[in-house]
C-alpha positions as CSV (number, residue, x, y, z in Angstrom):
1,M,1.8,-23.4,-4.0
2,T,0.8,-20.3,-5.9
3,A,-0.9,-17.7,-3.7
4,A,-2.3,-14.3,-4.5
5,S,-3.7,-11.1,-2.9
6,L,-7.5,-10.9,-2.9
7,T,-7.2,-7.6,-4.7
8,L,-6.2,-9.6,-7.8
9,F,-9.3,-11.9,-7.7
10,P,-11.2,-9.9,-10.4
11,L,-8.2,-10.1,-12.7
12,L,-7.3,-13.7,-12.1
13,S,-11.0,-14.9,-12.4
14,G,-11.5,-13.0,-15.7
15,P,-10.5,-13.8,-19.2
16,I,-7.0,-14.5,-20.3
17,R,-4.9,-11.3,-20.5
18,P,-1.3,-10.9,-21.6
19,A,1.2,-9.1,-19.4
20,R,4.5,-7.5,-20.1
21,V,7.5,-6.9,-17.7
22,S,7.9,-3.4,-16.5
23,A,10.6,-3.8,-13.8
24,I,12.6,-6.4,-12.0
25,V,13.9,-6.0,-8.4
26,S,15.1,-8.3,-5.8
27,G,12.3,-10.7,-4.9
28,A,9.8,-9.2,-7.4
29,V,8.9,-8.9,-11.0
30,Y,6.5,-6.2,-11.9
31,L,4.1,-6.7,-14.8
32,E,1.7,-4.3,-16.5
33,L,-1.5,-5.4,-18.2
34,D,-3.3,-3.1,-20.7
35,P,-7.0,-2.4,-20.6
36,V,-9.0,-4.8,-22.6
37,T,-12.6,-5.4,-23.6
38,G,-14.1,-8.4,-21.8
39,E,-16.3,-11.1,-23.2
40,D,-19.4,-9.2,-22.2
41,G,-18.3,-6.1,-24.0
42,K,-17.3,-4.2,-20.8
43,Q,-14.0,-2.5,-20.6
44,L,-11.6,-4.1,-18.1
45,P,-9.0,-1.7,-16.6
46,G,-5.3,-2.0,-16.9
47,A,-3.4,-3.4,-13.9
48,V,0.0,-3.7,-12.3
49,V,0.9,-7.1,-10.7
50,A,4.0,-8.2,-8.8
51,L,5.2,-11.7,-9.1
52,L,6.8,-12.4,-5.8
53,D,9.4,-14.9,-4.5
54,P,8.1,-17.1,-1.6
55,A,10.1,-15.1,0.9
56,A,9.2,-11.6,-0.4
57,V,6.9,-9.1,1.4
58,Q,3.3,-9.8,0.5
59,L,2.4,-6.7,-1.6
60,P,-1.3,-6.0,-2.0
61,I,-0.8,-6.3,-5.7
62,G,1.2,-9.4,-5.4
63,L,1.1,-13.1,-6.5
64,T,3.5,-15.4,-4.7
65,L,5.1,-18.0,-6.9
66,P,5.8,-21.5,-5.6
67,P,9.4,-22.8,-5.2
68,G,11.0,-24.5,-8.1
69,V,9.8,-22.2,-11.0
70,A,12.9,-19.9,-11.2
71,D,13.4,-21.0,-14.8
72,L,10.0,-19.5,-15.8
73,V,10.6,-16.1,-14.1
74,P,11.9,-13.1,-16.1
75,V,15.4,-12.0,-15.3
76,M,17.7,-9.0,-16.1
77,V,20.3,-9.6,-18.7
78,N,22.7,-6.7,-19.3
79,G,20.2,-4.3,-17.9
80,T,17.3,-5.6,-20.0
81,P,14.3,-7.7,-18.7
82,V,14.3,-11.1,-20.5
83,S,11.3,-13.5,-20.2
84,P,11.6,-17.2,-20.9
85,G,8.1,-16.9,-22.6
86,P,4.8,-15.1,-22.6
87,I,3.0,-14.4,-19.3
88,E,-0.7,-14.4,-19.1
89,F,-3.3,-14.0,-16.3
90,G,-6.9,-15.3,-16.2
91,Y,-9.2,-18.2,-15.5
92,G,-7.8,-18.7,-12.0
93,A,-4.1,-18.9,-12.9
94,V,-1.0,-17.3,-14.1
95,S,0.7,-18.9,-17.1
96,M,4.4,-18.4,-17.7
97,A,6.3,-19.8,-20.7
98,G,3.5,-22.2,-21.3
99,T,3.3,-23.5,-17.7
100,R,0.0,-22.9,-16.0
101,L,0.2,-22.1,-12.3
102,P,-3.3,-22.1,-10.7
103,V,-3.8,-19.9,-7.6
104,L,-4.5,-22.3,-4.7
105,R,-4.4,-19.9,-1.8
106,W,-5.5,-16.3,-1.3
107,W,-4.5,-13.7,1.4
108,N,-6.5,-10.7,2.5
109,P,-4.3,-7.5,2.4
110,T,-6.9,-5.2,4.0
111,Q,-7.3,-3.8,7.4
112,P,-9.6,-5.7,9.8
113,K,-13.2,-4.7,9.1
114,Q,-13.8,-3.3,12.6
115,V,-12.6,0.2,13.1
116,L,-9.8,0.3,15.7
117,P,-10.1,2.6,18.7
118,P,-7.5,5.4,18.5
119,P,-4.8,5.3,21.1
120,A,-4.9,7.5,24.2
121,P,-2.3,10.2,23.5
122,E,-0.8,10.0,27.0
123,L,0.0,6.3,26.5
124,L,2.0,6.7,23.2
125,P,5.8,6.5,23.4
126,T,6.2,10.0,22.0
127,T,10.0,10.0,22.1
128,L,10.1,6.9,19.9
129,L,7.5,8.2,17.4
130,D,9.0,11.7,17.3
131,S,12.4,10.2,16.4
132,L,10.7,8.2,13.6
133,L,9.3,11.4,12.1
134,A,12.7,13.2,12.5
135,E,14.5,10.4,10.7
136,A,12.0,10.7,7.8
137,A,12.6,14.5,7.5
138,G,14.3,16.1,4.5
139,P,12.3,15.8,1.3
140,L,9.3,14.5,3.2
141,D,9.4,17.1,6.0
142,E,6.9,19.5,4.4
143,G,4.4,16.8,3.4
144,L,4.5,15.1,6.8
145,D,4.0,18.4,8.6
146,L,1.0,19.1,6.4
147,L,-0.4,15.7,7.3
148,R,0.0,16.5,11.0
149,Q,-1.8,19.8,10.5
150,G,-4.8,18.1,8.7
151,E,-4.1,19.8,5.3
152,A,-4.8,16.7,3.3
153,E,-4.8,18.2,-0.2
154,A,-1.6,20.2,0.3
155,A,0.1,17.2,1.9
156,F,-0.9,15.0,-1.1
157,K,0.7,17.5,-3.5
158,A,3.8,17.8,-1.4
159,L,4.3,14.1,-1.1
160,L,3.2,12.5,-4.4
161,G,6.1,11.2,-6.4
162,V,8.7,12.7,-4.1
163,G,11.8,10.5,-4.0
164,P,13.7,8.2,-6.3
165,G,12.9,4.6,-7.3
166,L,9.9,2.6,-8.3
167,T,8.0,3.5,-5.1
168,P,9.0,7.1,-4.1
169,A,9.2,7.7,-0.4
170,G,6.5,10.4,-0.5
171,D,4.1,7.8,-1.9
172,D,5.0,5.4,0.8
173,A,4.2,8.1,3.4
174,L,0.8,8.6,1.8
175,I,0.3,4.8,2.0
176,G,1.0,4.9,5.7
177,A,-1.4,7.8,6.2
178,L,-4.1,5.9,4.3
179,A,-3.5,2.8,6.4
180,A,-4.0,4.9,9.5
181,L,-7.2,6.4,8.2
182,A,-8.5,2.9,7.2
183,A,-8.0,1.9,10.9
184,W,-9.2,5.0,12.7
185,A,-11.2,7.3,10.3
186,P,-12.3,5.4,7.2
187,R,-15.2,7.9,6.6
188,S,-13.2,11.0,7.3
189,T,-12.9,14.0,5.0
190,T,-9.2,13.4,5.0
191,H,-9.6,9.9,3.6
192,R,-11.9,11.2,0.9
193,L,-9.5,14.0,-0.1
194,L,-6.5,11.6,-0.3
195,A,-8.6,9.1,-2.2
196,D,-9.5,11.9,-4.7
197,G,-5.8,12.7,-5.1
198,V,-4.9,9.1,-5.7
199,A,-7.6,8.8,-8.4
200,G,-5.7,11.4,-10.4
201,A,-2.2,10.1,-9.6
202,D,-1.5,8.3,-12.9
203,G,1.3,10.0,-14.8
204,R,2.4,11.9,-11.7
205,T,4.2,9.0,-10.1
206,T,5.4,5.6,-11.2
207,A,2.8,3.1,-12.4
208,I,3.8,0.7,-9.7
209,S,3.5,3.3,-7.0
210,A,0.1,4.5,-8.3
211,A,-1.2,0.9,-8.1
212,L,0.0,0.5,-4.5
213,L,-1.7,3.9,-3.7
214,R,-5.0,2.7,-5.2
215,S,-4.8,-0.4,-3.1
216,A,-4.1,1.6,0.0
217,V,-7.2,3.7,-0.6
218,K,-9.1,0.4,-0.1
219,G,-7.2,-0.4,3.0
220,A,-5.0,-2.9,1.3
221,V,-1.3,-2.6,2.4
222,V,1.6,-4.8,3.4
223,P,0.9,-6.9,6.5
224,Q,3.8,-5.3,8.4
225,L,2.1,-1.9,8.2
226,I,-1.2,-3.3,9.3
227,R,0.4,-4.8,12.4
228,F,2.2,-1.5,13.1
229,V,-1.1,0.5,12.9
230,G,-2.7,-2.1,15.1
231,A,0.1,-1.8,17.6
232,L,-0.3,2.0,17.7
233,S,-3.9,1.5,18.7
234,T,-2.8,-0.2,21.9
235,G,-0.5,2.7,22.9
236,D,1.7,0.1,24.5
237,P,5.5,0.6,23.7
238,A,5.9,-3.2,24.3
239,A,3.7,-3.8,21.3
240,I,4.7,-0.7,19.2
241,R,8.5,-1.3,19.2
242,P,8.4,-4.9,17.8
243,A,5.8,-3.9,15.2
244,L,8.0,-0.9,14.1
245,D,11.0,-3.2,13.9
246,Q,9.0,-5.4,11.5
247,V,7.9,-2.6,9.2
248,L,11.2,-0.7,9.0
249,P,13.0,-3.3,6.9
250,V,10.3,-3.3,4.2
251,G,12.0,-2.2,1.0
252,A,15.1,0.1,1.0
253,S,13.3,2.9,2.7
254,S,9.6,2.2,2.1
255,G,8.9,0.8,5.6
256,A,10.3,3.9,7.4
257,A,8.3,6.3,5.1
258,M,5.1,4.3,5.6
259,A,5.5,4.3,9.4
260,A,6.2,8.0,9.4
261,G,3.1,8.7,7.3
262,A,1.0,6.6,9.7
263,V,2.3,8.4,12.7
264,A,1.9,11.9,11.1
265,Q,-1.7,11.0,10.3
266,L,-2.3,9.7,13.9
267,T,-0.9,13.0,15.2
268,C,-3.5,14.9,13.2
269,L,-6.4,12.7,14.3
270,M,-5.6,13.0,17.9
271,Q,-6.0,16.8,17.7
272,G,-9.7,16.2,17.3
273,P,-12.1,19.1,16.6
274,T,-9.4,21.7,16.0
275,R,-8.8,20.0,12.6
276,R,-12.0,20.2,10.6
277,R,-10.4,18.6,7.6
278,A,-9.7,15.4,9.6
279,A,-13.2,15.2,11.1
280,I,-14.8,11.8,11.3
281,D,-18.3,11.3,9.9
282,A,-20.7,11.2,12.8
283,T,-22.3,8.1,11.3
284,G,-19.0,6.2,11.5
285,P,-18.7,3.0,13.5
286,I,-17.1,4.7,16.5
287,G,-17.2,8.2,18.0
288,A,-13.9,7.9,19.8
289,I,-12.5,10.9,18.1
290,A,-14.4,14.2,18.4
291,V,-16.3,15.4,15.3
292,S,-16.1,19.0,14.2
């Protein structure tokens, strides 16, 4: 059956809107929708949507197609995307080449509503996590170090758009940091500063990556990253190692960069009051991390 991320509910429940193919990779077709004026006269924003194979990673901007519709899915022909027919979204369905596929199931790509307790530093497998950060060094080294220091604005500038491909590794690291903040410090100054940066990211990275960053600001990320952050909260290597093994294969290098971003942000949060930029709002759900 056709399933979709809840982040797409406003788009899919709205009026019919045409989409165009922007990129095709293994397991996913990325589509762009232009801003339009709704039936009530209000402006509807543009959007990026990923049409996913049933076995593909559940992206927060994704819609998973049912088996048996391969003949409706756009493909690459001599390096050019070719679609069997028009693609449209709206009124609870995606229509491809004249075939309407109603969304029958939804998944929630966001972090659990309750804020997780931060792990006790002495319980974390530091050797494992340090090696993860070391492997993500190179172009991301400066940005990850700035995340660890609590310099959110500088880290954002150092990471945004860094790396090749549709989802640059620097953006993936920022997504990991945002996932960590959604779990441990959703009301922090750091989260606000990164969110402000994401709001102005259009044109400074790919459209696909900007859409994934906007989702991450709301706590919506791939399930493997959510599980990894949850495992970090336990401080238990027996939970962290399997969760890391699940997130690392996501994309060519996206999983490693996301995990590194989450660990770098965790390192900052565990430094507590010495990092004012990472301070948690005193009115937050928990006071487990000291407020400066």
